[in-house]
C-alpha positions in Angstrom: 116.6 113.6 107.2 112.8 114.1 107.3 110.2 111.4 107.4 106.5 112.0 106.7 103.9 109.3 107.1 100.8 109.4 104.8 97.9 107.0 104.2 96.0 106.9 100.9 92.9 105.2 99.7 92.9 106.7 96.2 92.4 104.0 93.6 94.7 105.7 91.1 97.6 105.5 93.5 96.9 102.3 95.4 95.3 100.3 92.6 92.3 99.2 94.7 94.4 98.4 97.8 94.9 100.5 100.8 98.5 101.5 101.3 100.4 103.5 103.9 103.1 105.7 102.6 106.3 106.9 104.2 108.2 109.7 102.4 111.8 110.2 103.4 113.5 113.4 102.3 117.3 113.5 102.5 119.1 116.8 102.2 122.2 117.2 99.9 124.6 117.6 102.9 123.4 114.4 104.6 125.3 111.1 103.9 124.0 108.5 101.5 125.1 105.8 104.0 122.8 107.2 106.7 119.9 107.4 104.2 120.5 103.8 103.1 120.7 102.6 106.7 117.3 104.2 107.5 115.7 102.7 104.3 117.0 99.2 105.2 115.7 99.5 108.8 112.3 100.5 107.6 112.2 97.7 105.1 113.5 95.0 107.4 111.6 95.9 110.6 108.6 97.8 109.5 107.8 95.7 106.4 108.1 98.8 104.1 108.9 98.4 100.4 110.6 101.0 98.3 108.2 102.3 95.7 110.0 105.3 94.2 113.2 107.3 94.6 114.2 110.6 93.1 117.6 112.3 93.0 117.3 116.1 92.5 119.8 118.3 90.7 120.8 120.0 94.0 121.8 116.7 95.5 118.7 116.1 97.6 117.0 112.8 97.5 113.5 111.7 98.2 112.3 108.1 98.8 108.7 106.8 98.8 108.1 103.7 100.7 104.8 101.8 101.1 103.2 99.0 103.0 99.7 97.5 103.0 97.4 98.6 105.7 96.2 95.6 107.6 92.7 95.8 109.1 92.3 93.7 112.1 88.9 92.7 113.5 88.4 92.8 117.2 88.2 89.4 118.8 87.0 90.7 122.2 83.4 89.9 123.1 81.4 92.7 124.7 78.9 91.8 127.3 
């Protein structure tokens, strides 16, 4: 199972919001239960949501997950 983290600021993809994308690729020989477990872990603990899933003819699967990028302003005062 391969995971690839991407960030995007394209308006066409993110509809004006800034999103972070996680693409998970699961080979045909890997179990569906393991892939599902990883998706649930990312959704529950990392606040990811499933955007798209594709099942290829050779049995491989690819999942696109996304979450909003939260910009945090520094509260430290510099002297």
